[in-house]
DONUBA-367440 format. One line per 2 residues: number of its first residue (from 1); their letters; for each residue x, y, z of C-alpha. Coordinates in pm, 1 decimal, always signed. Layout:
residues N
NUM	a	X Y Z; ...
//
This chain:
residues 461
1	mr	+0.0 +0.0 +0.0; +301.6 +232.5 +14.4
3	lf	+262.0 +353.2 -343.7; -97.5 +460.0 -286.0
5	ah	+19.6 +632.0 +32.7; +237.6 +856.1 -186.7
7	il	-74.4 +979.5 -364.6; -251.3 +1040.6 -34.5
9	af	+52.3 +1224.0 +100.8; +60.9 +1445.0 -207.1
11	la	-308.1 +1526.1 -166.8; -257.1 +1601.8 +201.1
13	la	+17.8 +1844.6 +101.3; -216.2 +2004.4 -152.1
15	tf	-480.7 +2036.5 +117.2; -233.7 +2207.2 +352.2
17	ag	-120.6 +2438.8 +75.9; -482.4 +2531.8 +14.0
19	qp	-540.0 +2656.3 +367.3; -587.9 +3029.4 +419.8
21	as	-271.1 +3230.3 +461.7; -364.5 +3299.5 +824.0
23	aq	-350.9 +2924.8 +896.0; +11.0 +2897.3 +787.9
25	si	+338.4 +3043.4 +911.3; +333.9 +3359.4 +701.0
27	lr	+621.5 +3607.7 +713.2; +509.6 +3966.0 +665.2
29	da	+747.0 +4258.0 +614.4; +662.3 +4585.2 +444.5
31	et	+986.5 +4613.5 +246.8; +979.8 +4249.4 +137.3
33	ea	+618.2 +4265.3 +21.9; +681.0 +4585.4 -174.5
35	fl	+981.7 +4422.9 -342.2; +794.1 +4104.0 -435.8
37	dd	+503.7 +4308.0 -571.9; +736.6 +4519.1 -785.4
39	is	+937.9 +4235.3 -938.6; +625.7 +4031.5 -1012.6
41	ap	+414.2 +4315.1 -1160.1; +558.0 +4298.9 -1517.8
43	lv	+523.9 +3920.6 -1517.1; +165.8 +3935.2 -1392.3
45	ea	+82.0 +4182.3 -1666.6; +253.0 +3963.9 -1928.6
47	ag	+40.9 +3672.6 -1806.1; -273.5 +3872.3 -1879.4
49	lv	-359.0 +3914.6 -1510.9; -409.3 +4232.7 -1307.9
51	pg	-103.8 +4307.5 -1087.0; -312.7 +4431.0 -795.1
53	nv	-512.8 +4106.8 -794.1; -213.2 +3872.8 -764.2
55	dv	-36.0 +3828.8 -431.2; +308.5 +3685.1 -363.3
57	vl	+317.0 +3547.5 -9.2; +629.0 +3449.0 +185.1
59	in	+610.4 +3137.4 +404.4; +851.9 +3063.7 +687.7
61	dp	+988.1 +2732.7 +562.7; +1357.7 +2656.4 +503.2
63	si	+1291.7 +2422.1 +210.2; +1343.3 +2544.9 -145.6
65	na	+990.9 +2554.2 -278.7; +713.9 +2764.6 -428.2
67	fv	+357.0 +2671.7 -512.5; +8.3 +2790.4 -594.2
69	ag	-296.3 +2659.6 -412.6; -595.2 +2810.6 -584.4
71	gq	-685.3 +3169.8 -652.5; -425.2 +3419.2 -768.9
73	vv	-165.9 +3372.5 -495.9; +194.8 +3257.0 -535.4
75	yi	+348.7 +3114.9 -217.5; +727.3 +3128.5 -182.9
77	hs	+923.9 +2955.6 +92.8; +1184.5 +3155.0 +281.4
79	gl	+1435.3 +2882.8 +188.0; +1394.2 +2974.3 -177.8
81	id	+1486.7 +3338.0 -110.9; +1788.5 +3219.6 +86.1
83	aa	+1899.0 +2988.4 -196.7; +1859.0 +3249.2 -471.6
85	dt	+2146.6 +3480.9 -559.3; +1954.7 +3736.2 -765.4
87	an	+1612.0 +3891.0 -798.8; +1612.7 +3752.3 -1154.1
89	ev	+1620.5 +3396.8 -1016.2; +1315.6 +3469.0 -800.1
91	qg	+1139.3 +3615.8 -1102.4; +1198.9 +3291.6 -1289.6
93	vi	+1021.5 +3100.5 -1013.2; +733.2 +3349.2 -1000.1
95	ah	+690.0 +3329.5 -1377.8; +668.4 +2948.9 -1354.4
97	el	+405.2 +2964.9 -1079.0; +202.1 +3215.8 -1279.4
99	gh	+199.8 +2950.2 -1550.0; +21.8 +2720.4 -1306.0
101	it	-235.5 +2992.4 -1230.3; -314.0 +3078.0 -1592.0
103	gg	-319.4 +2707.4 -1681.7; -580.9 +2636.1 -1414.7
105	hi	-363.5 +2352.2 -1286.5; -496.5 +2352.6 -930.0
107	ir	-849.2 +2300.6 -1060.8; -739.3 +2043.5 -1318.4
109	ir	-542.1 +1842.1 -1062.9; -872.1 +1670.4 -980.2
111	eg	-865.4 +1523.7 -1332.0; -533.6 +1352.8 -1269.3
113	yg	-638.0 +1238.1 -922.7; -969.3 +1106.2 -1054.1
115	aa	-801.3 +896.5 -1323.3; -551.2 +757.6 -1073.2
117	tn	-825.8 +676.4 -824.2; -1024.7 +487.3 -1088.1
119	it	-724.0 +267.6 -1167.0; -661.6 +203.9 -796.8
121	ll	-1022.2 +111.0 -724.3; -1037.0 -126.5 -1023.1
123	sm	-714.4 -297.3 -916.0; -843.4 -333.4 -560.0
125	la	-1168.3 -488.5 -681.7; -974.5 -729.7 -903.6
127	gi	-743.5 -810.8 -613.8; -1035.8 -877.4 -380.4
129	ga	-1181.2 -1109.7 -643.0; -852.8 -1299.9 -664.1
131	al	-833.5 -1321.1 -286.8; -1185.8 -1460.0 -262.1
133	ag	-1086.9 -1720.0 -521.5; -801.9 -1827.2 -291.5
135	ag	-511.9 -1664.5 -478.9; -376.0 -1447.3 -199.5
137	da	-34.5 -1380.9 -357.2; -192.4 -1297.3 -690.5
139	am	-437.3 -1062.8 -517.1; -155.8 -866.1 -357.0
141	gi	+28.9 -849.9 -688.0; -279.0 -719.2 -868.4
143	im	-338.4 -451.1 -606.0; +24.7 -339.8 -600.4
145	ag	+47.3 -327.7 -979.0; -269.8 -123.9 -993.7
147	qq	-143.4 +121.5 -735.7; +186.9 +157.7 -922.7
149	aa	-1.3 +226.4 -1245.1; -223.9 +477.4 -1065.5
151	lg	+70.9 +664.5 -920.3; +243.8 +664.8 -1257.2
153	kf	-63.8 +809.5 -1428.4; -107.2 +1075.5 -1161.5
155	la	+258.2 +1183.7 -1165.0; +270.1 +1181.8 -1544.4
157	fs	-22.9 +1422.1 -1534.0; +166.1 +1637.3 -1283.4
159	rt	+484.3 +1636.1 -1493.1; +282.6 +1751.0 -1793.6
161	qe	+153.1 +2044.1 -1590.2; +506.3 +2135.0 -1480.5
163	as	+632.0 +2133.5 -1838.4; +336.0 +2351.1 -1937.5
165	ad	+415.2 +2596.3 -1655.4; +780.8 +2605.6 -1765.8
167	aa	+677.6 +2704.9 -2118.9; +428.3 +2963.5 -1994.7
169	ga	+682.7 +3111.2 -1752.8; +938.9 +3144.4 -2031.0
171	ky	+684.6 +3331.9 -2241.9; +596.5 +3569.8 -1958.1
173	ls	+962.5 +3649.1 -1895.1; +1013.7 +3714.2 -2265.1
175	da	+703.6 +3932.4 -2300.2; +813.4 +4134.8 -1997.0
177	gi	+1161.3 +4183.2 -2145.7; +1322.1 +3994.2 -1856.0
179	sg	+1610.4 +3755.6 -1912.7; +1567.0 +3384.1 -1851.8
181	rg	+1923.1 +3354.3 -1721.6; +1797.8 +3360.0 -1364.4
183	sl	+1549.0 +3082.4 -1431.9; +1823.5 +2861.7 -1575.4
185	af	+2058.3 +2947.0 -1290.3; +1799.9 +2846.2 -1031.5
187	fg	+1723.6 +2515.4 -1203.1; +2098.6 +2461.6 -1207.9
189	kl	+2102.3 +2496.2 -829.4; +1829.7 +2234.0 -800.3
191	ln	+2021.3 +1999.3 -1028.7; +2336.5 +2042.9 -820.6
193	ke	+2141.8 +1952.7 -507.2; +2013.1 +1637.0 -671.6
195	vr	+2366.4 +1534.9 -766.1; +2506.4 +1627.4 -424.4
197	yg	+2250.9 +1415.4 -239.8; +2278.0 +1123.2 -480.1
199	ir	+1936.1 +1149.2 -642.2; +1945.7 +941.3 -959.8
201	qd	+1879.4 +1111.6 -1290.1; +1759.9 +809.8 -1490.5
203	de	+1401.5 +751.5 -1599.9; +1333.0 +482.9 -1338.7
205	ag	+1409.4 +720.6 -1053.3; +1230.3 +1002.5 -1229.3
207	fy	+908.5 +805.6 -1267.1; +807.7 +881.8 -910.1
209	rt	+870.1 +1254.5 -934.1; +604.5 +1520.2 -966.6
211	hp	+836.4 +1739.3 -1174.9; +1034.6 +1666.1 -1492.0
213	ls	+1401.4 +1597.5 -1428.3; +1595.1 +1916.0 -1363.9
215	gd	+1851.2 +1833.2 -1633.7; +1576.4 +1788.4 -1891.4
217	ri	+1410.8 +2111.6 -1787.1; +1735.8 +2304.8 -1815.5
219	sk	+1805.2 +2163.1 -2161.7; +1459.7 +2247.4 -2296.6
221	lr	+1447.0 +2591.2 -2138.9; +1797.0 +2679.9 -2257.0
223	et	+1687.9 +2622.5 -2615.6; +1399.1 +2863.4 -2559.8
225	ye	+1580.0 +3130.4 -2361.2; +1899.4 +3160.1 -2564.7
227	vd	+1714.0 +3259.3 -2882.3; +1489.2 +3503.1 -2697.7
229	pa	+1560.5 +3876.4 -2750.6; +1545.4 +3926.8 -2372.7
231	we	+1829.9 +3678.0 -2308.5; +2094.1 +3951.3 -2302.5
233	ap	+1874.6 +4203.3 -2118.7; +2069.0 +4346.0 -1821.8
235	ld	+1948.3 +4282.2 -1470.5; +1761.4 +4569.5 -1311.0
237	pd	+2016.3 +4720.7 -1067.4; +1747.3 +4856.9 -834.2
239	we	+1573.4 +4519.8 -806.5; +1904.8 +4345.5 -741.7
241	rr	+1999.7 +4600.5 -473.9; +1663.3 +4559.6 -303.6
243	fq	+1685.9 +4181.3 -324.1; +2013.0 +4176.6 -133.4
245	rv	+1851.9 +4384.5 +143.1; +1545.4 +4161.9 +161.3
247	ka	+1755.1 +3845.3 +165.1; +1976.1 +3980.6 +443.5
249	kl	+1680.7 +4093.1 +654.9; +1517.3 +3753.8 +612.2
251	qg	+1827.1 +3568.0 +727.9; +1872.2 +3800.4 +1023.3
253	yv	+1511.6 +3738.4 +1124.1; +1474.1 +3360.3 +1075.2
255	ak	+1826.1 +3215.2 +1103.0; +2023.4 +3146.2 +1417.0
257	pe	+2238.9 +3450.5 +1500.3; +2562.3 +3253.6 +1467.9
259	yt	+2477.0 +3177.6 +1104.2; +2398.3 +3542.2 +1039.8
261	yr	+2730.7 +3653.0 +1189.0; +2907.6 +3391.7 +976.2
263	dy	+2749.7 +3509.1 +650.1; +2752.6 +3879.8 +739.5
265	pe	+3065.8 +3931.5 +955.5; +3152.5 +4258.3 +1130.0
267	sd	+3405.9 +4330.8 +856.8; +3116.5 +4363.6 +610.8
269	qs	+2981.8 +4716.9 +642.7; +2743.1 +4698.8 +348.9
271	tp	+2379.9 +4793.9 +401.1; +2251.5 +4434.5 +369.7
273	al	+2506.2 +4317.1 +627.8; +2406.1 +4589.5 +873.4
275	la	+2040.3 +4496.4 +830.8; +2109.3 +4127.3 +889.7
277	ra	+2317.6 +4190.5 +1200.3; +2066.0 +4439.6 +1343.1
279	ya	+1797.2 +4169.7 +1345.0; +2040.7 +3913.3 +1485.9
281	yh	+2141.7 +4150.3 +1767.0; +1775.2 +4213.9 +1841.1
283	ke	+1702.5 +3839.9 +1859.5; +1980.3 +3803.3 +2115.9
285	ar	+1845.7 +4101.5 +2315.9; +2163.9 +4298.8 +2245.8
287	id	+1950.8 +4608.8 +2224.4; +2228.8 +4868.3 +2229.5
289	ra	+2407.2 +4696.1 +1938.8; +2080.8 +4667.7 +1744.7
291	ld	+2000.3 +5036.4 +1797.9; +2353.3 +5148.3 +1711.1
293	ta	+2329.3 +4951.3 +1387.0; +1986.8 +5097.4 +1308.7
295	da	+2122.5 +5447.8 +1371.3; +2416.3 +5375.7 +1138.6
297	li	+2168.7 +5280.8 +866.8; +1956.9 +5591.0 +926.4
299	ar	+2270.0 +5805.7 +903.3; +2325.1 +5665.5 +553.7
301	dp	+1971.0 +5755.9 +445.1; +1750.3 +5943.6 +695.9
303	ad	+1452.7 +5919.7 +458.9; +1458.9 +5541.3 +422.0
305	py	+1133.7 +5431.0 +591.5; +1251.7 +5074.6 +648.0
307	fl	+1554.6 +5188.5 +850.4; +1320.7 +5397.7 +1064.4
309	el	+1081.1 +5103.2 +1095.0; +1370.1 +4884.5 +1214.9
311	kg	+1464.4 +5129.8 +1488.7; +1103.0 +5166.4 +1596.6
313	qv	+1056.2 +4791.0 +1608.9; +1364.8 +4738.6 +1825.4
315	ll	+1253.9 +5011.8 +2066.2; +894.8 +4888.3 +2082.9
317	es	+983.1 +4523.4 +2135.5; +1240.8 +4611.7 +2401.2
319	gr	+977.7 +4788.1 +2613.3; +1035.4 +5148.0 +2503.8
321	pg	+716.0 +5232.2 +2310.6; +733.3 +5605.0 +2377.2
323	ea	+1069.7 +5629.1 +2203.9; +945.3 +5410.2 +1918.1
325	iv	+669.5 +5651.7 +1820.0; +889.5 +5913.2 +1648.6
327	pl	+1069.0 +5679.6 +1402.6; +753.2 +5477.9 +1338.5
329	rr	+544.0 +5788.7 +1278.1; +802.3 +5915.3 +1030.5
331	at	+815.8 +5574.8 +855.0; +435.3 +5576.8 +832.4
333	el	+440.7 +5923.0 +675.2; +712.8 +5830.8 +424.3
335	tr	+524.8 +5519.3 +309.9; +186.0 +5694.3 +303.1
337	ae	+52.0 +5475.3 +584.3; +185.5 +5139.0 +466.7
339	pl	-44.8 +4901.1 +663.1; +218.1 +4692.2 +842.2
341	ia	+417.3 +4996.1 +953.6; +101.5 +5187.3 +1050.7
343	am	-11.6 +4890.0 +1258.9; +321.2 +4891.9 +1443.7
345	lg	+281.5 +5265.0 +1509.9; -67.3 +5201.5 +1645.0
347	ha	+72.6 +4933.0 +1872.9; +340.1 +5172.3 +2004.8
349	li	+82.4 +5444.0 +2073.2; -137.8 +5202.9 +2268.0
351	at	+157.0 +5051.7 +2455.9; +238.3 +5389.4 +2610.8
353	ee	-91.6 +5354.9 +2803.1; -139.5 +5728.6 +2763.0
355	ea	-499.5 +5820.9 +2684.1; -382.2 +6118.7 +2478.5
357	ny	-236.8 +5875.3 +2222.9; -555.2 +5669.1 +2171.7
359	ee	-715.3 +5897.1 +1913.6; -408.2 +5880.4 +1687.3
361	ae	-381.5 +5505.3 +1747.1; -741.6 +5454.9 +1635.1
363	rv	-687.2 +5668.3 +1327.0; -372.5 +5490.3 +1206.4
365	lr	-509.7 +5144.2 +1284.3; -834.2 +5212.3 +1098.0
367	aa	-625.8 +5326.1 +802.1; -415.3 +5009.3 +827.6
369	vg	-708.6 +4766.3 +822.0; -878.3 +4976.6 +556.5
371	rd	-589.4 +4901.1 +319.9; -514.6 +4550.8 +445.0
373	ry	-809.3 +4370.3 +605.1; -611.2 +4046.8 +639.6
375	np	-396.7 +4158.6 +929.4; -523.1 +3999.0 +1253.8
377	fa	-262.2 +4181.4 +1462.6; -389.3 +4522.0 +1347.0
379	wy	-748.9 +4417.8 +1419.5; -649.2 +4303.0 +1767.0
381	ql	-480.1 +4636.1 +1839.2; -782.2 +4823.6 +1705.5
383	gv	-1001.7 +4622.2 +1940.8; -776.7 +4719.2 +2231.0
385	vy	-802.0 +5090.8 +2154.5; -1181.5 +5070.7 +2104.0
387	aa	-1215.6 +4903.3 +2443.5; -986.9 +5160.7 +2606.0
389	rg	-1211.8 +5436.6 +2466.8; -1528.4 +5262.2 +2588.0
391	dm	-1660.1 +5158.4 +2244.3; -1730.4 +4794.1 +2329.7
393	pr	-1948.1 +4703.1 +2026.0; -1668.2 +4799.8 +1786.1
395	ar	-1413.1 +4634.7 +2013.7; -1616.1 +4314.2 +1977.8
397	la	-1632.9 +4360.6 +1601.1; -1255.2 +4406.8 +1576.6
399	sa	-1208.5 +4092.4 +1787.9; -1440.4 +3901.3 +1555.1
401	eq	-1234.3 +4011.7 +1254.7; -907.2 +3880.5 +1394.2
403	qv	-1065.2 +3566.1 +1544.5; -1217.6 +3449.5 +1216.5
405	mn	-879.0 +3500.4 +1043.4; -712.5 +3294.4 +1317.4
407	rq	-975.5 +3019.7 +1266.7; -1120.1 +3072.0 +1615.4
409	yp	-1469.5 +3033.8 +1476.6; -1673.2 +2985.6 +1798.7
411	la	-1509.1 +3295.8 +1950.2; -1562.5 +3489.5 +1627.5
413	lr	-1930.8 +3394.8 +1622.5; -1985.6 +3509.8 +1981.8
415	sa	-1791.5 +3833.1 +1927.5; -1982.2 +3910.8 +1607.4
417	qa	-2318.5 +3846.1 +1773.2; -2225.3 +4070.2 +2067.7
419	ae	-2110.7 +4343.3 +1825.4; -2431.3 +4319.1 +1621.5
421	ag	-2643.1 +4358.8 +1935.0; -2469.7 +4683.1 +2030.2
423	lp	-2422.9 +4851.4 +1691.1; -2674.4 +5079.8 +1515.5
425	tg	-2908.4 +4864.7 +1307.1; -2832.3 +4889.2 +937.3
427	sp	-2494.3 +5061.4 +983.2; -2191.9 +4932.5 +784.7
429	dw	-2035.3 +4789.7 +1101.9; -2365.3 +4617.5 +1192.8
431	lr	-2379.9 +4458.4 +847.1; -2016.3 +4350.2 +876.2
433	aq	-2089.9 +4185.7 +1212.4; -2369.8 +3987.3 +1044.3
435	di	-2135.0 +3882.2 +764.7; -1871.0 +3757.0 +1009.8
437	am	-2132.2 +3565.6 +1210.7; -2256.2 +3391.3 +896.2
439	ea	-1899.6 +3316.7 +784.0; -1800.7 +3175.7 +1123.5
441	ra	-2116.5 +2964.3 +1141.7; -2059.2 +2825.4 +791.6
443	lm	-1696.6 +2739.0 +866.8; -1794.5 +2569.6 +1193.5
445	eq	-2053.4 +2368.3 +1002.3; -1786.5 +2269.4 +750.2
447	qc	-1554.8 +2155.2 +1028.8; -1834.2 +1943.2 +1178.3
449	ei	-1897.7 +1777.7 +843.0; -1528.8 +1694.6 +802.8
451	kn	-1500.4 +1561.4 +1157.8; -1833.3 +1380.9 +1195.7
453	gr	-1947.5 +1322.3 +840.6; -2250.5 +1540.4 +906.0
455	gc	-2332.6 +1896.0 +1007.2; -2390.1 +2032.6 +1355.9
457	ad	-2758.5 +2085.6 +1413.4; -2711.9 +2343.6 +1689.0
459	lr	-2530.8 +2578.5 +1446.1; -2837.1 +2615.1 +1225.6
461	r	-3032.3 +2793.2 +1495.5
//
């Protein structure tokens, strides 16, 4: 049964990947998100999609991977950013994933699974028949052969989709005037890993892979890229500069400090190195070193909002919210109230516990959730400031918003019902409370069906 278990494991992975972003370990950073949006925008447009409707989401996972899971969202693992050397390499991955979106591959995966399941069921029925006839060994052989055929059919379907996404990604890079050199370079890294860890490159080993062999992919893509007019296009220096900053910040935030100090030693006084070490110092509670490094960055460019955000974050998270307000307020102004930075400013204002700061906190937090509703932390902080100002119905509504995003559906339902009871009938907030209550109730019902095979009668009341 091990072969069929591979199919089930793959489907379980697909199910996990299809969970809402709030259910996964999502990394959110204003500078990183702006960078990913900017480098993907020309590719999204080349794919015939609307840039503002496609999201690139970073997941805290050290493996080298990227995937789509329905909708117009590309998920990238932090390990992929760490493995890449250029923004152009990341663009190659994004272009490939956009090929999955435009090809409707997540929807069509049911076709491949359905065909594989039919083969498996037929082989099991035949095997049961053989077993009933007394041929136990033959029954097991029939079942195993059927499962092997099923897995082969399913993975062949998957490999076809990957090849299709490769071709689509190459076209999007070309149409956007972006070189495919980064795409080839990244596949080269994957091939080197396969060789290093002894993964065989022959067809027998490749049969059980969901992707075409890396060597084959490189060969086919090279033929396409090298004749493309964009092959010799220079890399965008601004994107490459920003990529090095984002990569350094990411390592400083997720890696062990000793690894950060190894890769970005004190002798390296570049901006990316200072950013990486600032986060590493902060993780080790070396607050003075972190602040000195942040100040050194600000001295290089006093109008860089992300340097100011860094200083504000270190001050806020080290228990000095009053001092954090000035740099965070300035960063918010420079980014025109970027939601993540504005939410941090709101947090700092509330953390001072000074009533005079609550009005500004409410204003910046409302602006933050107005531009980015999918930020449970900002909703939580908004609920805190509403409660501090005595507006309990809206405090309940803000709690319901963040609870439903955190999949706390019973709490979200109760909070939404309490908010609805206290808000003016027919007002936008009252209507929103009704919407959240219905959403929470529906999701609870869905969970009951998955768990019990039937709905929960008490939720229908």
